[in-house]
Wavefront OBJ file of the C-alpha trace (Angstrom):
o trace
v 53.717 -26.877 -103.547
v 51.333 -27.239 -100.579
v 51.046 -24.927 -97.603
v 52.941 -27.386 -95.353
v 55.654 -29.617 -96.779
v 57.728 -32.016 -94.707
v 60.515 -34.017 -96.330
v 62.449 -36.842 -94.670
v 62.179 -35.251 -91.240
v 64.118 -36.958 -88.438
v 64.350 -36.296 -84.715
v 65.799 -38.363 -81.880
v 65.853 -37.945 -78.106
v 68.649 -39.747 -76.221
v 69.012 -42.270 -79.012
v 65.285 -42.943 -79.406
v 63.751 -42.044 -82.761
v 60.816 -39.677 -82.357
v 60.517 -39.040 -86.118
v 61.928 -41.287 -88.825
v 61.948 -39.958 -92.408
v 58.532 -38.328 -92.117
v 57.041 -36.942 -95.336
v 53.827 -34.913 -95.482
v 52.222 -32.462 -97.913
v 49.229 -30.447 -96.718
v 47.344 -28.120 -99.049
v 46.134 -24.579 -98.340
v 42.779 -24.637 -96.593
v 43.022 -28.336 -95.750
v 42.227 -29.710 -92.303
v 44.693 -32.534 -91.769
v 44.607 -34.913 -88.821
v 47.580 -36.700 -87.292
v 46.629 -39.737 -85.224
v 48.730 -42.132 -83.205
v 49.314 -43.546 -79.719
v 51.196 -41.664 -77.014
v 54.855 -41.334 -77.952
v 54.170 -41.850 -81.657
v 55.793 -38.553 -82.704
v 52.723 -36.330 -83.134
v 53.735 -33.593 -80.729
v 57.359 -33.697 -81.888
v 56.269 -32.975 -85.456
v 53.942 -30.171 -84.346
v 56.703 -28.618 -82.214
v 59.175 -28.635 -85.100
v 56.650 -26.909 -87.357
v 55.948 -24.392 -84.567
v 59.724 -23.620 -84.365
v 59.896 -24.971 -80.815
v 62.254 -27.827 -81.760
v 64.998 -28.248 -84.327
v 65.014 -31.427 -86.437
v 68.118 -33.582 -86.653
v 67.715 -33.931 -90.420
v 65.230 -33.254 -93.160
v 63.260 -30.193 -94.129
v 59.998 -28.554 -93.066
v 58.493 -25.677 -95.042
v 55.361 -23.603 -94.365
v 54.092 -21.286 -97.110
v 57.460 -21.590 -98.834
v 59.412 -20.618 -95.699
v 61.910 -23.014 -94.130
v 60.987 -23.355 -90.441
v 64.605 -23.758 -89.319
v 66.098 -20.968 -91.453
v 63.483 -18.259 -90.917
v 61.618 -19.043 -87.674
v 60.592 -15.412 -87.076
v 58.718 -15.308 -90.383
v 57.049 -18.623 -89.544
v 55.800 -17.354 -86.179
v 54.011 -14.449 -87.870
v 51.846 -16.706 -90.028
v 51.103 -19.616 -87.679
v 49.038 -20.145 -84.581
v 50.027 -22.872 -82.146
v 47.914 -24.310 -79.365
v 48.553 -27.227 -77.065
v 45.904 -29.037 -75.083
v 48.075 -28.273 -72.066
v 48.443 -24.505 -72.496
v 50.136 -22.490 -69.748
v 49.691 -18.803 -68.912
v 50.801 -16.281 -66.302
v 48.551 -17.371 -63.397
v 48.630 -14.023 -61.583
v 47.258 -12.199 -64.646
v 43.685 -12.091 -65.864
v 42.499 -13.599 -69.112
v 42.409 -10.113 -70.618
v 45.965 -9.361 -69.516
v 47.284 -12.623 -70.954
v 45.502 -11.955 -74.254
v 46.703 -8.341 -74.443
v 50.291 -9.467 -73.875
v 50.125 -11.573 -77.025
v 48.306 -8.804 -78.866
v 51.291 -6.519 -78.180
v 53.623 -9.121 -79.671
v 51.554 -9.424 -82.861
v 50.457 -5.786 -83.070
v 46.760 -6.666 -82.933
v 43.704 -5.889 -80.844
v 41.612 -8.415 -78.864
v 38.805 -9.890 -80.948
v 35.766 -9.759 -78.672
v 33.665 -11.785 -81.107
v 36.230 -14.592 -80.880
v 36.120 -14.428 -77.076
v 32.338 -14.679 -77.227
v 32.498 -17.622 -79.638
v 34.530 -19.580 -77.105
v 32.237 -18.499 -74.251
v 34.893 -16.709 -72.223
v 33.388 -13.216 -71.999
v 32.278 -13.589 -68.376
v 35.632 -14.878 -67.072
v 38.190 -12.714 -68.928
v 38.441 -10.373 -65.926
v 39.399 -13.210 -63.586
v 42.938 -14.351 -62.866
v 43.697 -17.450 -64.910
v 44.789 -19.222 -61.719
v 41.062 -19.604 -61.074
v 40.344 -21.082 -64.531
v 39.364 -24.681 -65.082
v 41.469 -26.729 -67.509
v 38.738 -26.262 -70.114
v 38.818 -22.473 -69.716
v 42.598 -22.468 -70.093
v 42.309 -24.548 -73.233
v 39.748 -22.173 -74.738
v 41.846 -19.128 -73.804
v 44.789 -20.713 -75.600
v 42.680 -21.138 -78.725
v 41.498 -17.523 -78.589
v 45.078 -16.259 -78.228
v 46.254 -18.491 -81.069
v 43.499 -17.395 -83.452
v 43.366 -13.710 -82.519
v 46.038 -12.598 -85.024
v 44.341 -14.422 -87.932
v 47.137 -16.895 -88.766
v 47.212 -18.646 -92.140
v 48.206 -21.951 -90.529
v 46.998 -23.455 -87.249
v 48.926 -26.169 -85.436
v 46.625 -27.758 -82.881
v 47.950 -30.353 -80.473
v 44.879 -32.151 -79.074
v 42.621 -29.070 -79.267
v 39.666 -30.597 -77.404
v 41.471 -32.523 -74.667
v 39.966 -31.809 -71.244
v 36.874 -30.095 -72.641
v 33.344 -31.143 -71.819
v 31.288 -32.373 -74.812
v 29.382 -29.105 -75.300
v 32.506 -26.932 -75.358
v 34.375 -29.473 -77.502
v 31.570 -29.139 -80.028
v 32.023 -25.358 -80.087
v 35.756 -25.793 -80.682
v 35.179 -28.274 -83.519
v 32.622 -25.977 -85.152
v 35.100 -23.090 -85.034
v 37.770 -25.269 -86.623
v 35.390 -26.278 -89.418
v 34.500 -22.617 -90.021
v 38.151 -21.871 -90.789
v 37.803 -23.591 -94.173
v 35.760 -20.605 -95.352
v 38.871 -18.471 -94.899
v 41.324 -20.987 -96.439
v 43.150 -21.447 -93.145
v 45.292 -24.581 -93.137
v 44.954 -26.732 -90.018
v 47.160 -29.562 -88.771
v 45.749 -31.163 -85.652
v 46.635 -34.128 -83.485
v 43.950 -36.134 -81.743
v 43.174 -39.474 -80.159
v 39.487 -39.007 -80.945
v 38.521 -41.070 -83.983
v 35.094 -39.466 -84.301
v 36.649 -36.013 -84.134
v 39.143 -36.869 -86.876
v 36.422 -38.204 -89.141
v 34.221 -35.157 -88.556
v 36.888 -32.491 -89.043
v 39.607 -33.761 -91.321
v 39.852 -33.759 -95.102
v 42.662 -36.294 -94.743
v 44.331 -38.133 -91.906
v 47.697 -39.784 -91.341
v 48.503 -42.514 -88.852
v 51.896 -42.245 -87.185
v 53.578 -44.752 -84.875
v 57.134 -44.912 -83.528
v 57.989 -41.855 -85.589
v 56.873 -43.305 -88.928
v 53.869 -42.456 -91.061
v 51.975 -45.714 -91.502
v 49.268 -44.586 -93.920
v 47.669 -41.407 -95.268
v 44.289 -40.830 -96.883
v 40.729 -39.653 -96.431
v 38.711 -41.128 -93.597
v 36.296 -42.532 -96.195
v 39.103 -44.252 -98.108
v 40.584 -45.807 -94.984
v 37.170 -46.916 -93.759
v 36.730 -49.010 -96.889
v 39.248 -51.351 -95.313
v 38.760 -50.683 -91.619
v 36.809 -48.507 -89.241
v 39.032 -45.756 -87.901
v 39.195 -47.579 -84.580
v 40.333 -50.792 -86.281
v 42.865 -48.899 -88.365
v 44.220 -47.252 -85.214
v 44.629 -50.627 -83.508
v 46.200 -52.112 -86.642
v 48.652 -49.205 -86.824
v 49.733 -49.758 -83.224
v 50.186 -53.489 -83.830
v 52.261 -52.940 -86.973
v 54.537 -50.599 -85.079
v 55.441 -53.157 -82.444
l 1 2 3 4 5 6 7 8 9 10 11 12 13 14 15 16 17 18 19 20 21 22 23 24 25 26 27 28 29 30 31 32 33 34 35 36 37 38 39 40 41 42 43 44 45 46 47 48 49 50 51 52 53 54 55 56 57 58 59 60 61 62 63 64 65 66 67 68 69 70 71 72 73 74 75 76 77 78 79 80 81 82 83 84 85 86 87 88 89 90 91 92 93 94 95 96 97 98 99 100 101 102 103 104 105 106 107 108 109 110 111 112 113 114 115 116 117 118 119 120 121 122 123 124 125 126 127 128 129 130 131 132 133 134 135 136 137 138 139 140 141 142 143 144 145 146 147 148 149 150 151 152 153 154 155 156 157 158 159 160 161 162 163 164 165 166 167 168 169 170 171 172 173 174 175 176 177 178 179 180 181 182 183 184 185 186 187 188 189 190 191 192 193 194 195 196 197 198 199 200 201 202 203 204 205 206 207 208 209 210 211 212 213 214 215 216 217 218 219 220 221 222 223 224 225 226 227 228 229 230 231 232 233
């Protein structure tokens, strides 16, 4: 059994299918990319795995733990980060980080803060942070407790190219520690660079799954993305 296993997962919102019989198996230490247009179901799947949403039907398991039956156990082994992270604006970066450290019983990792180039701004209130700073702070908080699984919803959205490169390099480094990563992205180049395998999703259905190299034998990633959107119409 893989680190993440999803079987016939379904979710609807006001009668509209967000996920329709989704099946995925992601191995320990694998970086897996989920690509699709807006509204395809990417964030819904991530939120179910992060215990933020309940599915209507189906099963999702992380490290042998059912996400709906034992959400507290799941939260101890995962890290979740959205490209649109929110924090207490009246608190400093340090105070926001220390709040989460209290929850997980950990200490702030100053090397991690330095890696994401936040050392000089951690004493400032996050209300003064740029969107890129907020995104990087979210990644630091998510990774600080050394989770076995990372769920990244558009981890480089809003970042300038130099900082996005730092984020991607840190994600690639996680393979050395056998951390499993599931990330969503609209960036084809990013998916090809980072991911061992990718899946295309549209209108809640997985269209195809495979390595970037395998898919590129038939199409460039851009062409495959367009084809996926057309087939979902």
